[in-house]
N, C-alpha and C positions, 0 to 999 in steps of 0.2 A: 611423644606428642609435641605439637607446635602451638605456641601462643603468639598473638600479634602484638606489636609494639610500634613506637614511632621514633624518628630521629630527625635532626635538622642538618641541612647542608647548604653551602653557599657556592655560587659560581657566577662569573661575568656573563656566561652564556646559559643561564638557567632555563631560558625558553627553548634551548636546543636539547635539554637533558630530560630524559624520562626515568623515573625511579620506581622500583618495585616496592613491595611491602617489607618492612623490617620484621623478621621472625626470630624466635628463640627456640632452640631444641633442648629439651629437658632430658634428664636421666630417666631410666625405665621406671623408677619408683616415684618420679615427679618431684623430687626434693631439691634438685639443684640444676642450674643451667649449664649445659655442655658447651653451646656455641650460639653466637648471634650471626644472622645472615641478612644480606640485602644486595640487590643487583641494580645496575645503572646502564642506560643506553644513551649514547651521544649521537644525535641525528646528523649534526654537521660533519663530525669525524667518521661517522658510520662504524662505531665500535661498541662492544658490549663487555661489561665487566661485572663479575659477582664477587663481593667481598664478604669475608667472615672473620670472626675473632672470638676468643673465649670470654672477653670482657667488653662491655659497651664502650668504655673510654678508648680501648685499643681500636675498636671498629671505627669510632669517630675520628681517630687519628688517621686511619687508613683512608677514610672518606675525604678528609681535608687534603691529604697528599694527592689522592686521585684527582680531585677537582682542580688543584693547582697545576698538575701535570696536563690535564685536558685543556685547561684555559690557555696554557702556554702553546700547546699544539694547535688549538683553534685559532689563536692570534696569528701564528705563523702561517697557517693555511690561508687565512683571510688576506694576509699581506701578500702572499704569492698569487692568490687569485686576483687581487687588486692590481698587482704589477702586470700580470698576464693581460688583464682587461685593459690596462693603460697602454701596454705595448700594442695590443690589437687596435685600440682606438687611435694611437699614433699612426699606425700603418694605414688604417682606414682614412684618416684625415689627410695623410700624405698623398694617397691615391686620389682623393677628391680634389685636393689643391692642384695636383698635376692636371687633372681632367678639366678643371675650370680654366687654367692657363691655356691648355691646348684648345679648349672651346672658343677662346677669343680669336684664334686664327681660322676658325671654321664657320664664322658668322655668314660670310658670303656663300661659301660652298654649300652650306646646309640648305639654303633656299633653292638651289638648283636641283635638289632631289625631291622638291615638293611641288605639287600642282596648286598654284595660287588662285585658280579660278573659283568663284563662289558657286557652291552647289545649292541652288535655291531650295531644292526639295529638302536638304538637310536642315535648312533654317526653319522649316515648317514644324509645327507641333503635330506629331502623329500619335501622341499618347491616347490611350483609351480612357474613358471616364472610369475613375476608380472610387467614386463615392458609393455610399450604401445604396443598394437596390432591392435588398430582400428584408422584409419585415421580420425581425428576429423573435418577436414575442409570440409564443405558442397560443393557439386557439384555446380558450377556456374549456375545461372538461370537468366532469365529476363522476365519482363512482356511485352507482345506484344501490341503495339499501335493498336487501331482499324483502320481498313482500311476505307478511306474516302468514303462516300456515295454520290451518285448524288442527288443534291437537285432540285426538280421540280421547274420550273420557272413559276411564276405567271404572266400571260399575261393580261395586263389591256385593257380596252376598247380603249384607245387612241393608244396603241401599235398595236391593230388590225386595227384601223382606219387608222393609218399612215403607216401600212405595216412593222412594226418593230418586228413582232413575230419571224420570222426566225432568225433575227440577235440576238435577245435575247436568243434563243435556242442554237445558235452556240457559243455565249459567255459563256453560262452556261456549255456547253459540254467541251469547251476549258479549262475553269477554273477547272472543275472536273478532266480532264485528267492531268493537271499540278499538281494539289494537289496529285493525285494518283501516278504520277511519282516521286514526292518528297517523298511521303511515302515509295515507293518501294526502293528508294536510301537509305533512312534512315534505313529501315529494313535490307537492305543488309549490311550497315556499322555496325549496331548493331549485326547482325548475325556473321559477321566476327570477331568482338570483342569477342562475346560469344564463338565462336569456338576457338579463341586463348586462352581465359581464361580456356576453358574446356581442351585444349591440355596441358596447363601449369599445371592445376589441376591433369590431368591424369599422367603427368610426376612426379609431386610431390608425388602423391599417390603411384606410382610404386616405387619411391626412398624410401619413408617411409616404404612401405611393405617389400622391400628388406633389408633395414636396420633393421627393426623390426625382420624379419625372421633370419637375420644373428645374431643379438643380442640374440635372443631366442636359436638359434642353439649353439652359443658359451656358453651361460649359461648352457644349458643341457650337453654340452661336458665337461665343467669344473665340473659340478655336478657329471657326470658319472665318470670322472677321480678321483675326490675326494672320491667318494663312492667305486670305484674300489681299491683305496689305502687302504681303511678300510678293504675290503675283503681280500686283500693281507696280511695286517697286521694280521688279524684274522687267516688266514691260516698259516702264519709263526709262530704265537703263538702256534697253534695246533701242528706244527712240531718241536717246541722247539728251533727255531732260536734265537741265543743269543740277538741280537739287538731288536728283536721283544719282547722277554721276558722282557727286560729292559723298552721298550716303554709301554708295557702292565702294568707293575708295576707302572709306572709314571701315567698312566690313573687312576689306582685304587686309588693312594694316592691323586691325584688331586681332585677326586670326594669325598674324605673324608671331611665331614662338621664338623668343630669345632665351629660353630656359632660365628665366628669372634673373638675367643679368641686370636689368634695370626696369623701372616702371615706364611704360610707353606713354607718351603724351605728344599730341600734334594738333595742328589746325590746318584745315584744308579749304581751298577756294577753287573756283573753276571759271574760266573765261570761255563761253561757248563760241564766240566769234573766232578765236584763234585755236580753240580746242586745247587750251593750256590748263593743266592741273597744277596748282600751286600748293606746296606742302611746307609748313614751318614745323620742324621736328625738334623736340627737346632731346638732345644727346645726353648720354650718361655722364655723371659727374666724374671728374678725375679722381676725387677722393674715394669714390665708391667702387673703383675698379679692383678686381682680385690682385693681391700682391703676395700671397703666401706661396712660397716655392716648395717647402717640405716641412714635415713635422716629425719630431723624434721624441722618444721617451727617455728622460734622464732618471736613471735608477737611484742616484744618490739623493735626489730631492723629491722624487716621485711626481715630477711635473712634466708637462708637455711643452717642448720648446719649438717655436716656429722660426723658420728661416725665410727671409723675404728676397724677392728679386730686387735688382739694383734700381736706382732712380731712373737711370738711362733706359732700362728695360720697361719701366712703368710708362715713361713718356712714349716710347716706341709702340707699346701695346695700345695706348690711348689713341694715338694717331691712326693706327691700323684699324681699330674698332670703329672709329668715326667714319673713315672712308668706306669701310665695308657696309656700315649701316646705310650710308648714302646710296651706294650702288645697289644694295639689296632692296631698299625701299622702291627705287625706280624700277628695278626688275619686276618686283611683285605687282606693282601697279600696272605696268604694261602687259605682263603675262596674263593678268586677270581681265584685261580690257578686250574681251572677245569681239566687241562691236566697234572697236577703234574710235571710241569717243575721245581718246587722248592722243594728240599728236605731239605734244610737248609736255615735259615735266620740269617744274621748278622745284628744287630742293634747297631750303635754307636750314642749315643745322645750327641750333641755338644751344649754347652752354650756359648753365646757371651755376654761379660760384660765389664765394665770399671775396669781395674786393679787399685785398690786404692793406690797401692804403686808407680805406675808410672803415673797414670792419662791417660793411653792410652787404646784403645780398645784391648781386648784380647779374645781369644777363646780357649776352652779346651774341651776334651771329659770327661764327668762326669759320664756316665754309658755305659756299653757295654755288650752285650750278644749274644751268638751264639746258636740257638735252632734247634733241629731236628723236621721235620714236624710231624712225628707220635707221638713224645713225647708231642709236643705242643697241638695237636688236642685231646689228652686225657684229657686235663684240662677243667674243667667247669668254664669258666671265670665269669659267673654270680655270683659265690659264693666265689671268692678268695679275699684275701687281696693283692692288687697290688704289694706292696713291698715284701711281703713274697713269692709271686709267682715268682717274678723276681729273688730273691735269690735262690729259689729252682731249678731254671733253670741254676744255676751256673753263674748268672750275676755278673758283677764286678761293684762296685760303692763305693763311700765313705759312711760313716754312715749317713751323711746328705748331700743331693744333693744341698740344699740351700747354703752350704758353698762353692760351685763351685770349689771343690778340684779336680784337674785333675787326671785321672787314666789312666794307659796304656790300650788301647783297646785290646779286645781278638784278633782282626784281623783288619788290616787297608786296606782302599780302595786304589787301584792303580789309581791315578788321572791323569796319563800321557795320553795324546791323542795318541792313537795307530797309528795315521797317521804320527806322527813325526818320523824322521829317524836321524841317527847319522850324524852330519855335517862333511864336509871335506873342506879343505882350497884350494881355486883355485886362489885367487888374487895374490899369490906369483909367480905363473907361468906366469903372464901376462907380455907382453912387447909390444912395438909399432908395432910388426909384427902380433900380435894376432888380428884377426877380430872377434869382439863380435857377429856380425850378422851370423856367420857360426859356432859358438861354439856348442859343444854337449849340448843338452837340459839340462841334469842333471848338467853339469858344470855351465851353465848359471844360473840356479836356485840357486846353492850353492854360486855363486859369488854374487848374489843379497842378499842372506842371510848374507854373510860376510860384505857387505857394510853397510847394515842397522844395523847390530850388532854394528859396529863401531860408527854409528850415535847415537845409543841409549846408548852406553856404559857409557857416562858421567853421565847419570841419572839412571843407574841401570836397563836398559831395557834388554829384552831378545828376540832373534829371532830364530825361529825353522823352518826347512824345512820339508815339508810333503812328503809322497811317491809320486813319479813322476806320473803326471796325463796326460802327453803329451798334454798340452794345455787345460785349463778349470779347474774349481775347485779352490782349494787353493794351491798355490805353497809354501807360507811361511806365518807364523803367528808371529807378533811382539806383545810383551806385554810391554807397556810403563807405568811405575808406576807414571808418572806425574799426580797429582790429578786434574789438570785443562784440559790439552790437551791430557792426556794419555788415556789408555784403551787398548782394543784388536784391533789390526790393521791387516786387511787381505791384503796380498801382492800377486799379480799375475804378473808373468814374461812372456812376450811375445817376444820370439826371432823371430821377423818377418822381412821380407825383403820387405814387401809392407805396404801401409798405413793401420793403424788400424781403423776399422769402429766402428760405434756406438754399434753394437751388443756385442762387447767385453766389453764395458763400462757398458752396461745393465747387462751383466752376472756378472760382478764384484759387481754391486749394489745389485743384487739378492743374491749373496753369502754373502755380508756383512749382509744383513737382516737375512739370514739363520743362520749365525755364531754368530749373536748378536754383531757384531763388531761396534766400534765407528767411525772407519775411514777405507778407502780403498785406496790402492796405486796400480796403473797399470804402469808397466815399460816395455818399448819396445825398440828395437834397431832401430826402424823406427820412424814414426811420426803418428799423429792422424788426421782424417778427421774433417771437420767443424761440422758434426752431433755429433761426439763423444764429442767435446768441448762443444757444446750446451747442451747435455744431462748432462754433469758433472757439469755445472754451477749451483751454489746454493746447491750442495750436498757435503758431506764430502769425496770427492774423489780427489786424486792428480794424475795427468797424467804426467809421466816421459817420455820424448822423448829420442832418442839416444844421442842428444847433452847434455841433462841433466845428462844422465848416465855417459858420458865421463867426465863431470865436477865433478861429485861426486867421480869418481875414482881418478882424479887428486887431489882432496881435501885431499884424504887419502893416497897420495903418489904412486899411480899406474898409468900406462900408457897402452893404448890399442888403437885400431882404430875401426871404423865402416865403411865398404865399402859395401853398399847394392848390387851394381852391381856384384862385385866380389863374394859376398856371394851367390847370385842367381845362378851363374855359378857353384860354388863349390858344392852347395847343389844339383843341378841337376845331376852333375857327381856322387855324392854319391848315389843318388836314382836310376838313370837310366843307369849309366855306361858311359864310355868315348865315346861311339859311339852314344849316344842319342843326338837328336837335340831338345829335349823339353826344353822350357824356363819356 
């Protein structure tokens, strides 16, 4: 017979080992142990071993020896597996390094195999509405209890003998009618509950369907509006509208795939009179270029060792890449320009680097070229040397682009925002008699610009007023150079005589996102409603009330007043004339 027992064992790979039960086999008469047994399975090594011994201490010794042997084999197996994986990794990384270096020479050739024209239909949203449309909750139901049945009365001999038959029948009928009445009341209550549940379910279903229909309608409306904008843009491109030509060119360059070589960044401008598209392109950094030539596994140290291309090769690759990017960009823009809105392309290649003499970030134009459409399209780009082709187009660059030597560009982009207008000083005309709430709109916006210019003057900030929008859009833009709290700040001035609602704050937030601004400031001569304050909470928005505005004026040595009632009367007279009764 067998009796169960237990034993302990240790291993560095205990999680990989499964053990059976320790059993003892006794003699036929059950008076002495003949042998102990236990089996082990090692999942990592994929081996199985059964051990036995006449004494428990001998079996324990065998177990310890087996565990030590298996630990040694498992360690060696893992070492070999790691070495094999490292060798494979080295081979894989070597192939990838070679492909990256080879890819540098195919930047220009790649674009010749791609149709660079914009497919307007692909830009549209053709997705189907995927919101919930089916009410998932099942209609309420209930199981009906069976109606009570009349039970026939069994009349005994004695009932008949003693004349109790009629009484028994009356009792049975009374009991049946009572049970049936109780059943009817219960059914009525349950039906009332069911009807209430069905009414609630019907209301919930109607609300769900109305909400789902509204969500679907809004989705389709947004989709239609977005797709209509694409149609409008396509039509504007066909008509040669300046802003549309710039937007189209941005779409073309956004779609250009450099396989992750560098982050694309550029600025575009367009001169409709000469049909010249001007591109200022951020070239990849010299330090960010691929330099790994091969990778091998060193068995002695278990490390991967990289071999690099020479510095001369690095510089040659950088020059080649920059010239290829220039020619490729011009090719993509002209190939995509099916309506021939572009007759000339200016390409200024900008390199950003660390100036080793000052240790500061610096940027300079290192190559520049202005090409004519017809001249460029005559070139067979598949067979040219990029640098020689660039030079033949009268491009300007240093002998080595890798030297990052700045050159004067053939032409420079005008980076001024065309919305900005010349400032005028208003603050000097203020005194305590001037009511800010009834000021001329333009004067009020310029006053706001003056105040914030004084606020930012101490840290080198700049504030510019945009063309008058008569409420809405951007009234002024501040550029704060502070590296932590600074950035682009959108300012809207509301010369209101009534409380400013939440819609104005929402509009400001939308404008901030459109402009890529880090903060927004809303200034009014009045005050804000509670919804406006709630919406602004937690967002980078500052709400200036009339009181805040007067305090800011006093801070910079100016005095004025805000009288909303007087302003309402004055503004009504301006708009409707002295005989008007409108308020």
